[in-house]
PDB file with one MODEL, atoms N, CA, C and O in Angstrom:
MODEL        1
ATOM      1  N   SER A   1     121.556  97.393 135.218  1.00  0.00           N
ATOM      2  CA  SER A   1     120.420  98.016 134.446  1.00  0.00           C
ATOM      3  C   SER A   1     120.061  97.101 133.378  1.00  0.00           C
ATOM      4  O   SER A   1     120.354  97.452 132.235  1.00  0.00           O
ATOM      5  N   THR A   2     119.490  96.012 133.549  1.00  0.00           N
ATOM      6  CA  THR A   2     119.067  95.006 132.528  1.00  0.00           C
ATOM      7  C   THR A   2     117.839  95.529 131.671  1.00  0.00           C
ATOM      8  O   THR A   2     117.624  95.097 130.538  1.00  0.00           O
ATOM      9  N   THR A   3     117.077  96.453 132.263  1.00  0.00           N
ATOM     10  CA  THR A   3     115.880  96.899 131.514  1.00  0.00           C
ATOM     11  C   THR A   3     116.269  97.656 130.240  1.00  0.00           C
ATOM     12  O   THR A   3     115.677  97.477 129.176  1.00  0.00           O
ATOM     13  N   ASN A   4     117.352  98.564 130.402  1.00  0.00           N
ATOM     14  CA  ASN A   4     117.865  99.260 129.334  1.00  0.00           C
ATOM     15  C   ASN A   4     118.436  98.438 128.170  1.00  0.00           C
ATOM     16  O   ASN A   4     118.324  98.831 127.009  1.00  0.00           O
ATOM     17  N   GLN A   5     119.042  97.308 128.491  1.00  0.00           N
ATOM     18  CA  GLN A   5     119.610  96.427 127.496  1.00  0.00           C
ATOM     19  C   GLN A   5     118.529  95.662 126.821  1.00  0.00           C
ATOM     20  O   GLN A   5     118.675  95.383 125.631  1.00  0.00           O
ATOM     21  N   GLN A   6     117.418  95.280 127.484  1.00  0.00           N
ATOM     22  CA  GLN A   6     116.342  94.525 126.995  1.00  0.00           C
ATOM     23  C   GLN A   6     115.629  95.527 126.038  1.00  0.00           C
ATOM     24  O   GLN A   6     115.195  95.060 124.985  1.00  0.00           O
ATOM     25  N   ALA A   7     115.460  96.863 126.292  1.00  0.00           N
ATOM     26  CA  ALA A   7     114.759  97.710 125.487  1.00  0.00           C
ATOM     27  C   ALA A   7     115.414  97.960 124.154  1.00  0.00           C
ATOM     28  O   ALA A   7     114.768  98.284 123.158  1.00  0.00           O
ATOM     29  N   LYS A   8     116.810  97.785 124.171  1.00  0.00           N
ATOM     30  CA  LYS A   8     117.567  98.015 122.914  1.00  0.00           C
ATOM     31  C   LYS A   8     117.776  96.835 122.055  1.00  0.00           C
ATOM     32  O   LYS A   8     118.188  96.910 120.897  1.00  0.00           O
ATOM     33  N   MET A   9     117.466  95.705 122.690  1.00  0.00           N
ATOM     34  CA  MET A   9     117.564  94.487 121.858  1.00  0.00           C
ATOM     35  C   MET A   9     116.502  94.416 120.851  1.00  0.00           C
ATOM     36  O   MET A   9     115.349  94.758 121.110  1.00  0.00           O
ATOM     37  N   PRO A  10     116.917  93.925 119.572  1.00  0.00           N
ATOM     38  CA  PRO A  10     115.832  93.897 118.578  1.00  0.00           C
ATOM     39  C   PRO A  10     114.724  92.857 118.980  1.00  0.00           C
ATOM     40  O   PRO A  10     115.014  91.915 119.718  1.00  0.00           O
ATOM     41  N   PRO A  11     113.676  93.002 118.577  1.00  0.00           N
ATOM     42  CA  PRO A  11     112.502  92.021 118.896  1.00  0.00           C
ATOM     43  C   PRO A  11     112.730  90.651 118.249  1.00  0.00           C
ATOM     44  O   PRO A  11     113.310  90.621 117.164  1.00  0.00           O
ATOM     45  N   LYS A  12     112.329  89.541 118.813  1.00  0.00           N
ATOM     46  CA  LYS A  12     112.639  88.264 118.238  1.00  0.00           C
ATOM     47  C   LYS A  12     111.859  88.227 116.904  1.00  0.00           C
ATOM     48  O   LYS A  12     112.445  87.870 115.882  1.00  0.00           O
ATOM     49  N   ALA A  13     110.661  88.555 116.883  1.00  0.00           N
ATOM     50  CA  ALA A  13     109.775  88.616 115.558  1.00  0.00           C
ATOM     51  C   ALA A  13     109.696  89.961 115.116  1.00  0.00           C
ATOM     52  O   ALA A  13     109.474  90.846 115.942  1.00  0.00           O
ATOM     53  N   ALA A  14     109.851  90.224 113.906  1.00  0.00           N
ATOM     54  CA  ALA A  14     109.652  91.539 113.263  1.00  0.00           C
ATOM     55  C   ALA A  14     108.099  91.886 113.498  1.00  0.00           C
ATOM     56  O   ALA A  14     107.149  91.126 113.309  1.00  0.00           O
ATOM     57  N   PRO A  15     108.069  93.123 113.924  1.00  0.00           N
ATOM     58  CA  PRO A  15     106.654  93.657 114.074  1.00  0.00           C
ATOM     59  C   PRO A  15     105.867  93.594 112.866  1.00  0.00           C
ATOM     60  O   PRO A  15     106.408  93.636 111.761  1.00  0.00           O
ATOM     61  N   ALA A  16     104.490  93.484 113.033  1.00  0.00           N
ATOM     62  CA  ALA A  16     103.709  93.423 111.734  1.00  0.00           C
ATOM     63  C   ALA A  16     103.334  94.811 111.222  1.00  0.00           C
ATOM     64  O   ALA A  16     102.443  94.928 110.381  1.00  0.00           O
ATOM     65  N   HIS A  17     104.043  95.950 111.745  1.00  0.00           N
ATOM     66  CA  HIS A  17     103.822  97.195 111.263  1.00  0.00           C
ATOM     67  C   HIS A  17     105.197  97.962 110.951  1.00  0.00           C
ATOM     68  O   HIS A  17     106.278  97.491 111.307  1.00  0.00           O
ATOM     69  N   PRO A  18     105.080  99.164 110.268  1.00  0.00           N
ATOM     70  CA  PRO A  18     106.206  99.836 109.992  1.00  0.00           C
ATOM     71  C   PRO A  18     106.791 100.463 111.249  1.00  0.00           C
ATOM     72  O   PRO A  18     106.282 100.242 112.348  1.00  0.00           O
ATOM     73  N   LYS A  19     107.867 101.252 111.093  1.00  0.00           N
ATOM     74  CA  LYS A  19     108.448 101.948 112.291  1.00  0.00           C
ATOM     75  C   LYS A  19     107.534 102.955 112.725  1.00  0.00           C
ATOM     76  O   LYS A  19     106.812 103.504 111.893  1.00  0.00           O
ATOM     77  N   TYR A  20     107.477 103.289 114.045  1.00  0.00           N
ATOM     78  CA  TYR A  20     106.412 104.374 114.592  1.00  0.00           C
ATOM     79  C   TYR A  20     106.819 105.646 113.813  1.00  0.00           C
ATOM     80  O   TYR A  20     105.882 106.346 113.426  1.00  0.00           O
ATOM     81  N   GLU A  21     108.079 106.052 113.526  1.00  0.00           N
ATOM     82  CA  GLU A  21     108.324 107.208 112.886  1.00  0.00           C
ATOM     83  C   GLU A  21     107.620 107.323 111.545  1.00  0.00           C
ATOM     84  O   GLU A  21     107.095 108.383 111.206  1.00  0.00           O
ATOM     85  N   ASP A  22     107.604 106.184 110.744  1.00  0.00           N
ATOM     86  CA  ASP A  22     106.830 106.140 109.416  1.00  0.00           C
ATOM     87  C   ASP A  22     105.380 106.251 109.664  1.00  0.00           C
ATOM     88  O   ASP A  22     104.722 106.919 108.867  1.00  0.00           O
ATOM     89  N   MET A  23     104.794 105.682 110.669  1.00  0.00           N
ATOM     90  CA  MET A  23     103.384 105.524 110.887  1.00  0.00           C
ATOM     91  C   MET A  23     102.941 106.895 111.298  1.00  0.00           C
ATOM     92  O   MET A  23     101.970 107.394 110.729  1.00  0.00           O
ATOM     93  N   VAL A  24     103.626 107.595 112.315  1.00  0.00           N
ATOM     94  CA  VAL A  24     103.340 108.797 112.730  1.00  0.00           C
ATOM     95  C   VAL A  24     103.344 109.871 111.642  1.00  0.00           C
ATOM     96  O   VAL A  24     102.451 110.714 111.560  1.00  0.00           O
ATOM     97  N   LYS A  25     104.377 109.803 110.820  1.00  0.00           N
ATOM     98  CA  LYS A  25     104.351 110.663 109.686  1.00  0.00           C
ATOM     99  C   LYS A  25     103.104 110.557 108.729  1.00  0.00           C
ATOM    100  O   LYS A  25     102.469 111.521 108.302  1.00  0.00           O
ATOM    101  N   ALA A  26     102.865 109.281 108.471  1.00  0.00           N
ATOM    102  CA  ALA A  26     101.646 108.945 107.697  1.00  0.00           C
ATOM    103  C   ALA A  26     100.355 109.524 108.279  1.00  0.00           C
ATOM    104  O   ALA A  26      99.480 110.068 107.605  1.00  0.00           O
ATOM    105  N   ALA A  27     100.333 109.354 109.546  1.00  0.00           N
ATOM    106  CA  ALA A  27      99.123 109.923 110.332  1.00  0.00           C
ATOM    107  C   ALA A  27      98.950 111.448 110.361  1.00  0.00           C
ATOM    108  O   ALA A  27      97.854 112.006 110.295  1.00  0.00           O
ATOM    109  N   ILE A  28     100.170 112.087 110.469  1.00  0.00           N
ATOM    110  CA  ILE A  28     100.056 113.497 110.491  1.00  0.00           C
ATOM    111  C   ILE A  28      99.674 114.003 109.130  1.00  0.00           C
ATOM    112  O   ILE A  28      98.825 114.883 108.993  1.00  0.00           O
ATOM    113  N   LEU A  29     100.352 113.400 108.047  1.00  0.00           N
ATOM    114  CA  LEU A  29      99.998 113.904 106.652  1.00  0.00           C
ATOM    115  C   LEU A  29      98.555 113.563 106.418  1.00  0.00           C
ATOM    116  O   LEU A  29      97.830 114.410 105.896  1.00  0.00           O
ATOM    117  N   ALA A  30      98.076 112.375 106.768  1.00  0.00           N
ATOM    118  CA  ALA A  30      96.784 112.118 106.493  1.00  0.00           C
ATOM    119  C   ALA A  30      95.728 112.854 107.124  1.00  0.00           C
ATOM    120  O   ALA A  30      94.650 113.044 106.559  1.00  0.00           O
ATOM    121  N   LEU A  31      96.019 113.315 108.375  1.00  0.00           N
ATOM    122  CA  LEU A  31      95.063 114.081 109.122  1.00  0.00           C
ATOM    123  C   LEU A  31      94.998 115.477 108.945  1.00  0.00           C
ATOM    124  O   LEU A  31      94.072 116.147 109.404  1.00  0.00           O
ATOM    125  N   LYS A  32      96.025 115.992 108.240  1.00  0.00           N
ATOM    126  CA  LYS A  32      96.258 117.406 107.653  1.00  0.00           C
ATOM    127  C   LYS A  32      95.722 118.562 108.589  1.00  0.00           C
ATOM    128  O   LYS A  32      95.137 119.551 108.149  1.00  0.00           O
ATOM    129  N   ASP A  33      95.975 118.341 109.890  1.00  0.00           N
ATOM    130  CA  ASP A  33      95.486 119.379 110.801  1.00  0.00           C
ATOM    131  C   ASP A  33      96.443 120.503 110.714  1.00  0.00           C
ATOM    132  O   ASP A  33      97.647 120.313 110.888  1.00  0.00           O
ATOM    133  N   ARG A  34      95.929 121.717 110.440  1.00  0.00           N
ATOM    134  CA  ARG A  34      96.867 122.996 110.281  1.00  0.00           C
ATOM    135  C   ARG A  34      97.642 123.201 111.508  1.00  0.00           C
ATOM    136  O   ARG A  34      98.791 123.637 111.439  1.00  0.00           O
ATOM    137  N   ASN A  35      97.067 122.905 112.666  1.00  0.00           N
ATOM    138  CA  ASN A  35      97.875 123.164 113.937  1.00  0.00           C
ATOM    139  C   ASN A  35      98.628 122.022 114.489  1.00  0.00           C
ATOM    140  O   ASN A  35      99.238 122.106 115.555  1.00  0.00           O
ATOM    141  N   GLY A  36      98.584 120.920 113.744  1.00  0.00           N
ATOM    142  CA  GLY A  36      99.380 119.824 114.214  1.00  0.00           C
ATOM    143  C   GLY A  36      98.262 118.790 114.635  1.00  0.00           C
ATOM    144  O   GLY A  36      97.121 119.216 114.808  1.00  0.00           O
ATOM    145  N   SER A  37      98.537 117.477 114.805  1.00  0.00           N
ATOM    146  CA  SER A  37      97.705 116.281 115.140  1.00  0.00           C
ATOM    147  C   SER A  37      97.882 116.070 116.752  1.00  0.00           C
ATOM    148  O   SER A  37      98.964 116.169 117.331  1.00  0.00           O
ATOM    149  N   SER A  38      96.831 115.812 117.278  1.00  0.00           N
ATOM    150  CA  SER A  38      96.775 115.539 118.722  1.00  0.00           C
ATOM    151  C   SER A  38      97.176 114.022 118.955  1.00  0.00           C
ATOM    152  O   SER A  38      97.062 113.258 117.996  1.00  0.00           O
ATOM    153  N   VAL A  39      97.579 113.602 120.010  1.00  0.00           N
ATOM    154  CA  VAL A  39      97.987 112.244 120.322  1.00  0.00           C
ATOM    155  C   VAL A  39      96.775 111.318 120.095  1.00  0.00           C
ATOM    156  O   VAL A  39      96.901 110.266 119.469  1.00  0.00           O
ATOM    157  N   PRO A  40      95.547 111.745 120.636  1.00  0.00           N
ATOM    158  CA  PRO A  40      94.383 110.707 120.343  1.00  0.00           C
ATOM    159  C   PRO A  40      94.043 110.506 118.892  1.00  0.00           C
ATOM    160  O   PRO A  40      93.651 109.433 118.435  1.00  0.00           O
ATOM    161  N   ALA A  41      94.231 111.692 118.145  1.00  0.00           N
ATOM    162  CA  ALA A  41      94.014 111.651 116.613  1.00  0.00           C
ATOM    163  C   ALA A  41      95.046 110.662 115.979  1.00  0.00           C
ATOM    164  O   ALA A  41      94.673 109.866 115.116  1.00  0.00           O
ATOM    165  N   ILE A  42      96.288 110.710 116.388  1.00  0.00           N
ATOM    166  CA  ILE A  42      97.255 109.955 115.851  1.00  0.00           C
ATOM    167  C   ILE A  42      97.176 108.544 116.194  1.00  0.00           C
ATOM    168  O   ILE A  42      97.439 107.674 115.364  1.00  0.00           O
ATOM    169  N   ALA A  43      96.782 108.256 117.534  1.00  0.00           N
ATOM    170  CA  ALA A  43      96.569 106.956 117.995  1.00  0.00           C
ATOM    171  C   ALA A  43      95.473 106.389 117.282  1.00  0.00           C
ATOM    172  O   ALA A  43      95.591 105.215 116.931  1.00  0.00           O
ATOM    173  N   LYS A  44      94.357 107.051 116.985  1.00  0.00           N
ATOM    174  CA  LYS A  44      93.097 106.555 116.339  1.00  0.00           C
ATOM    175  C   LYS A  44      93.405 106.116 114.968  1.00  0.00           C
ATOM    176  O   LYS A  44      92.924 105.101 114.464  1.00  0.00           O
ATOM    177  N   TYR A  45      94.319 107.008 114.316  1.00  0.00           N
ATOM    178  CA  TYR A  45      94.657 106.762 112.849  1.00  0.00           C
ATOM    179  C   TYR A  45      95.558 105.431 112.808  1.00  0.00           C
ATOM    180  O   TYR A  45      95.392 104.578 111.935  1.00  0.00           O
ATOM    181  N   LEU A  46      96.566 105.316 113.863  1.00  0.00           N
ATOM    182  CA  LEU A  46      97.359 104.170 113.729  1.00  0.00           C
ATOM    183  C   LEU A  46      96.628 102.918 114.064  1.00  0.00           C
ATOM    184  O   LEU A  46      96.894 101.875 113.467  1.00  0.00           O
ATOM    185  N   GLY A  47      95.710 102.975 115.000  1.00  0.00           N
ATOM    186  CA  GLY A  47      94.838 101.868 115.483  1.00  0.00           C
ATOM    187  C   GLY A  47      94.205 101.283 114.268  1.00  0.00           C
ATOM    188  O   GLY A  47      94.265 100.077 114.031  1.00  0.00           O
ATOM    189  N   SER A  48      93.548 102.213 113.434  1.00  0.00           N
ATOM    190  CA  SER A  48      92.638 101.741 112.309  1.00  0.00           C
ATOM    191  C   SER A  48      93.433 101.296 111.123  1.00  0.00           C
ATOM    192  O   SER A  48      92.925 100.528 110.305  1.00  0.00           O
ATOM    193  N   ASN A  49      94.710 101.761 110.984  1.00  0.00           N
ATOM    194  CA  ASN A  49      95.395 101.682 109.689  1.00  0.00           C
ATOM    195  C   ASN A  49      96.509 100.649 109.830  1.00  0.00           C
ATOM    196  O   ASN A  49      96.968 100.134 108.811  1.00  0.00           O
ATOM    197  N   PHE A  50      96.984 100.307 111.082  1.00  0.00           N
ATOM    198  CA  PHE A  50      98.150  99.303 111.128  1.00  0.00           C
ATOM    199  C   PHE A  50      97.749  98.397 112.282  1.00  0.00           C
ATOM    200  O   PHE A  50      96.979  98.702 113.193  1.00  0.00           O
ATOM    201  N   LYS A  51      98.463  97.087 112.090  1.00  0.00           N
ATOM    202  CA  LYS A  51      98.335  96.103 113.120  1.00  0.00           C
ATOM    203  C   LYS A  51      99.229  96.279 114.175  1.00  0.00           C
ATOM    204  O   LYS A  51     100.432  96.055 114.038  1.00  0.00           O
ATOM    205  N   LEU A  52      98.635  96.738 115.417  1.00  0.00           N
ATOM    206  CA  LEU A  52      99.564  97.152 116.538  1.00  0.00           C
ATOM    207  C   LEU A  52      99.235  96.334 117.677  1.00  0.00           C
ATOM    208  O   LEU A  52      98.128  95.802 117.763  1.00  0.00           O
ATOM    209  N   PRO A  53     100.192  96.189 118.621  1.00  0.00           N
ATOM    210  CA  PRO A  53      99.984  95.424 119.954  1.00  0.00           C
ATOM    211  C   PRO A  53      98.851  96.344 120.697  1.00  0.00           C
ATOM    212  O   PRO A  53      98.570  97.483 120.324  1.00  0.00           O
ATOM    213  N   GLY A  54      98.257  95.687 121.784  1.00  0.00           N
ATOM    214  CA  GLY A  54      97.393  96.362 122.665  1.00  0.00           C
ATOM    215  C   GLY A  54      97.894  97.444 123.364  1.00  0.00           C
ATOM    216  O   GLY A  54      97.122  98.343 123.698  1.00  0.00           O
ATOM    217  N   ASN A  55      99.238  97.501 123.674  1.00  0.00           N
ATOM    218  CA  ASN A  55      99.921  98.500 124.412  1.00  0.00           C
ATOM    219  C   ASN A  55     100.534  99.564 123.593  1.00  0.00           C
ATOM    220  O   ASN A  55     101.441 100.244 124.071  1.00  0.00           O
ATOM    221  N   PHE A  56     100.090  99.760 122.362  1.00  0.00           N
ATOM    222  CA  PHE A  56     100.923 100.503 121.476  1.00  0.00           C
ATOM    223  C   PHE A  56     100.772 102.049 121.916  1.00  0.00           C
ATOM    224  O   PHE A  56     101.653 102.849 121.602  1.00  0.00           O
ATOM    225  N   LYS A  57      99.747 102.413 122.579  1.00  0.00           N
ATOM    226  CA  LYS A  57      99.538 103.863 122.959  1.00  0.00           C
ATOM    227  C   LYS A  57     100.613 104.255 123.904  1.00  0.00           C
ATOM    228  O   LYS A  57     101.106 105.372 123.754  1.00  0.00           O
ATOM    229  N   LYS A  58     101.038 103.498 124.846  1.00  0.00           N
ATOM    230  CA  LYS A  58     102.260 103.636 125.606  1.00  0.00           C
ATOM    231  C   LYS A  58     103.471 103.819 124.830  1.00  0.00           C
ATOM    232  O   LYS A  58     104.196 104.792 125.041  1.00  0.00           O
ATOM    233  N   ILE A  59     103.745 102.934 123.931  1.00  0.00           N
ATOM    234  CA  ILE A  59     104.858 102.906 123.004  1.00  0.00           C
ATOM    235  C   ILE A  59     104.904 104.156 122.297  1.00  0.00           C
ATOM    236  O   ILE A  59     105.926 104.838 122.222  1.00  0.00           O
ATOM    237  N   LEU A  60     103.696 104.489 121.728  1.00  0.00           N
ATOM    238  CA  LEU A  60     103.519 105.654 120.825  1.00  0.00           C
ATOM    239  C   LEU A  60     103.897 107.043 121.587  1.00  0.00           C
ATOM    240  O   LEU A  60     104.478 107.959 121.006  1.00  0.00           O
ATOM    241  N   SER A  61     103.510 107.096 122.925  1.00  0.00           N
ATOM    242  CA  SER A  61     103.819 108.405 123.583  1.00  0.00           C
ATOM    243  C   SER A  61     105.300 108.573 123.818  1.00  0.00           C
ATOM    244  O   SER A  61     105.855 109.672 123.833  1.00  0.00           O
ATOM    245  N   THR A  62     105.926 107.373 124.007  1.00  0.00           N
ATOM    246  CA  THR A  62     107.501 107.336 124.102  1.00  0.00           C
ATOM    247  C   THR A  62     108.171 107.751 122.766  1.00  0.00           C
ATOM    248  O   THR A  62     109.105 108.548 122.672  1.00  0.00           O
ATOM    249  N   GLN A  63     107.543 107.078 121.715  1.00  0.00           N
ATOM    250  CA  GLN A  63     108.126 107.337 120.320  1.00  0.00           C
ATOM    251  C   GLN A  63     108.094 108.845 120.030  1.00  0.00           C
ATOM    252  O   GLN A  63     109.069 109.454 119.592  1.00  0.00           O
ATOM    253  N   LEU A  64     106.717 109.494 120.348  1.00  0.00           N
ATOM    254  CA  LEU A  64     106.517 110.926 119.930  1.00  0.00           C
ATOM    255  C   LEU A  64     107.511 111.699 120.683  1.00  0.00           C
ATOM    256  O   LEU A  64     108.024 112.657 120.106  1.00  0.00           O
ATOM    257  N   LYS A  65     107.872 111.413 121.937  1.00  0.00           N
ATOM    258  CA  LYS A  65     108.722 112.225 122.650  1.00  0.00           C
ATOM    259  C   LYS A  65     110.271 112.156 122.142  1.00  0.00           C
ATOM    260  O   LYS A  65     111.039 113.110 122.268  1.00  0.00           O
ATOM    261  N   ASN A  66     110.646 110.881 121.536  1.00  0.00           N
ATOM    262  CA  ASN A  66     111.842 110.639 121.048  1.00  0.00           C
ATOM    263  C   ASN A  66     111.982 111.348 119.648  1.00  0.00           C
ATOM    264  O   ASN A  66     113.060 111.798 119.259  1.00  0.00           O
ATOM    265  N   LEU A  67     110.887 111.411 118.962  1.00  0.00           N
ATOM    266  CA  LEU A  67     110.831 112.181 117.629  1.00  0.00           C
ATOM    267  C   LEU A  67     110.972 113.583 117.804  1.00  0.00           C
ATOM    268  O   LEU A  67     111.587 114.313 117.026  1.00  0.00           O
ATOM    269  N   VAL A  68     110.342 113.976 118.927  1.00  0.00           N
ATOM    270  CA  VAL A  68     110.502 115.559 119.203  1.00  0.00           C
ATOM    271  C   VAL A  68     111.943 115.784 119.573  1.00  0.00           C
ATOM    272  O   VAL A  68     112.556 116.708 119.039  1.00  0.00           O
ATOM    273  N   LYS A  69     112.492 115.043 120.404  1.00  0.00           N
ATOM    274  CA  LYS A  69     113.973 115.172 120.862  1.00  0.00           C
ATOM    275  C   LYS A  69     114.861 115.128 119.621  1.00  0.00           C
ATOM    276  O   LYS A  69     115.811 115.909 119.557  1.00  0.00           O
ATOM    277  N   SER A  70     114.631 114.315 118.685  1.00  0.00           N
ATOM    278  CA  SER A  70     115.470 114.181 117.437  1.00  0.00           C
ATOM    279  C   SER A  70     115.090 115.249 116.456  1.00  0.00           C
ATOM    280  O   SER A  70     115.725 115.296 115.402  1.00  0.00           O
ATOM    281  N   GLY A  71     114.114 116.125 116.680  1.00  0.00           N
ATOM    282  CA  GLY A  71     113.797 117.230 115.754  1.00  0.00           C
ATOM    283  C   GLY A  71     112.947 116.672 114.605  1.00  0.00           C
ATOM    284  O   GLY A  71     112.670 117.437 113.680  1.00  0.00           O
ATOM    285  N   LYS A  72     112.521 115.438 114.583  1.00  0.00           N
ATOM    286  CA  LYS A  72     111.744 115.058 113.476  1.00  0.00           C
ATOM    287  C   LYS A  72     110.210 115.476 113.557  1.00  0.00           C
ATOM    288  O   LYS A  72     109.442 115.504 112.595  1.00  0.00           O
ATOM    289  N   LEU A  73     109.898 115.798 114.882  1.00  0.00           N
ATOM    290  CA  LEU A  73     108.492 116.251 115.093  1.00  0.00           C
ATOM    291  C   LEU A  73     108.497 117.566 115.844  1.00  0.00           C
ATOM    292  O   LEU A  73     109.431 117.815 116.606  1.00  0.00           O
ATOM    293  N   LEU A  74     107.541 118.389 115.674  1.00  0.00           N
ATOM    294  CA  LEU A  74     107.499 119.734 116.492  1.00  0.00           C
ATOM    295  C   LEU A  74     106.267 119.511 117.356  1.00  0.00           C
ATOM    296  O   LEU A  74     105.207 119.077 116.903  1.00  0.00           O
ATOM    297  N   LYS A  75     106.473 119.836 118.633  1.00  0.00           N
ATOM    298  CA  LYS A  75     105.305 119.724 119.592  1.00  0.00           C
ATOM    299  C   LYS A  75     104.656 121.175 119.649  1.00  0.00           C
ATOM    300  O   LYS A  75     105.371 122.141 119.917  1.00  0.00           O
ATOM    301  N   VAL A  76     103.381 121.315 119.410  1.00  0.00           N
ATOM    302  CA  VAL A  76     102.681 122.532 119.352  1.00  0.00           C
ATOM    303  C   VAL A  76     101.697 122.436 120.414  1.00  0.00           C
ATOM    304  O   VAL A  76     100.750 121.683 120.187  1.00  0.00           O
ATOM    305  N   LYS A  77     101.728 123.064 121.565  1.00  0.00           N
ATOM    306  CA  LYS A  77     100.767 122.846 122.670  1.00  0.00           C
ATOM    307  C   LYS A  77     100.542 121.295 122.884  1.00  0.00           C
ATOM    308  O   LYS A  77     101.477 120.658 123.369  1.00  0.00           O
ATOM    309  N   ALA A  78      99.371 120.644 122.559  1.00  0.00           N
ATOM    310  CA  ALA A  78      99.291 119.232 122.894  1.00  0.00           C
ATOM    311  C   ALA A  78      99.177 118.470 121.527  1.00  0.00           C
ATOM    312  O   ALA A  78      98.607 117.381 121.451  1.00  0.00           O
ATOM    313  N   SER A  79      99.756 119.106 120.439  1.00  0.00           N
ATOM    314  CA  SER A  79      99.751 118.407 119.191  1.00  0.00           C
ATOM    315  C   SER A  79     101.106 118.341 118.619  1.00  0.00           C
ATOM    316  O   SER A  79     102.056 118.932 119.134  1.00  0.00           O
ATOM    317  N   TYR A  80     101.199 117.603 117.527  1.00  0.00           N
ATOM    318  CA  TYR A  80     102.494 117.289 116.952  1.00  0.00           C
ATOM    319  C   TYR A  80     102.441 117.752 115.335  1.00  0.00           C
ATOM    320  O   TYR A  80     101.425 117.599 114.657  1.00  0.00           O
ATOM    321  N   LYS A  81     103.507 118.256 114.891  1.00  0.00           N
ATOM    322  CA  LYS A  81     103.661 118.670 113.604  1.00  0.00           C
ATOM    323  C   LYS A  81     104.931 118.047 113.032  1.00  0.00           C
ATOM    324  O   LYS A  81     105.871 117.772 113.779  1.00  0.00           O
ATOM    325  N   LEU A  82     104.976 117.812 111.663  1.00  0.00           N
ATOM    326  CA  LEU A  82     106.291 117.208 111.085  1.00  0.00           C
ATOM    327  C   LEU A  82     107.332 118.289 111.355  1.00  0.00           C
ATOM    328  O   LEU A  82     107.095 119.489 111.213  1.00  0.00           O
ATOM    329  N   GLY A  83     108.569 117.756 111.777  1.00  0.00           N
ATOM    330  CA  GLY A  83     109.693 118.692 111.756  1.00  0.00           C
ATOM    331  C   GLY A  83     110.486 118.711 110.367  1.00  0.00           C
ATOM    332  O   GLY A  83     110.276 117.830 109.532  1.00  0.00           O
ATOM    333  N   GLU A  84     111.308 119.636 110.168  1.00  0.00           N
ATOM    334  CA  GLU A  84     112.053 119.663 108.869  1.00  0.00           C
ATOM    335  C   GLU A  84     112.555 118.313 108.370  1.00  0.00           C
ATOM    336  O   GLU A  84     112.449 118.003 107.184  1.00  0.00           O
ATOM    337  N   ALA A  85     113.100 117.518 109.278  1.00  0.00           N
ATOM    338  CA  ALA A  85     113.685 116.169 108.946  1.00  0.00           C
ATOM    339  C   ALA A  85     112.698 115.254 108.187  1.00  0.00           C
ATOM    340  O   ALA A  85     113.057 114.513 107.272  1.00  0.00           O
ATOM    341  N   LEU A  86     111.455 115.358 108.623  1.00  0.00           N
ATOM    342  CA  LEU A  86     110.363 114.361 108.045  1.00  0.00           C
ATOM    343  C   LEU A  86     109.569 114.973 106.935  1.00  0.00           C
ATOM    344  O   LEU A  86     108.768 114.292 106.295  1.00  0.00           O
ATOM    345  N   LYS A  87     109.789 116.351 106.672  1.00  0.00           N
ATOM    346  CA  LYS A  87     108.954 116.856 105.578  1.00  0.00           C
ATOM    347  C   LYS A  87     109.540 116.553 104.312  1.00  0.00           C
ATOM    348  O   LYS A  87     108.831 116.720 103.320  1.00  0.00           O
ATOM    349  N   LYS A  88     110.777 116.112 104.158  1.00  0.00           N
ATOM    350  CA  LYS A  88     111.386 115.753 102.909  1.00  0.00           C
ATOM    351  C   LYS A  88     110.773 114.357 102.492  1.00  0.00           C
ATOM    352  O   LYS A  88     111.128 113.815 101.446  1.00  0.00           O
TER     353      LYS A  88
ENDMDL
END
């Protein structure tokens, strides 16, 4: 399973953007949607505020799932809200 090992290896060049966790938190806070922020809204915010690779939407959806699993985000229908861990 070489693909798993490659995914965990740090990138050779540091990305030109903060961690997805930090960017998503900033997006959700900036969008201030009472019922949570949708994926397109988060993606649009990230796209206009950070220098991201062309495939960032695919990475974003994976990151959102991981943040939900870790309890840092709450998924409400098709939107995301900050979990307790990121509210601090």
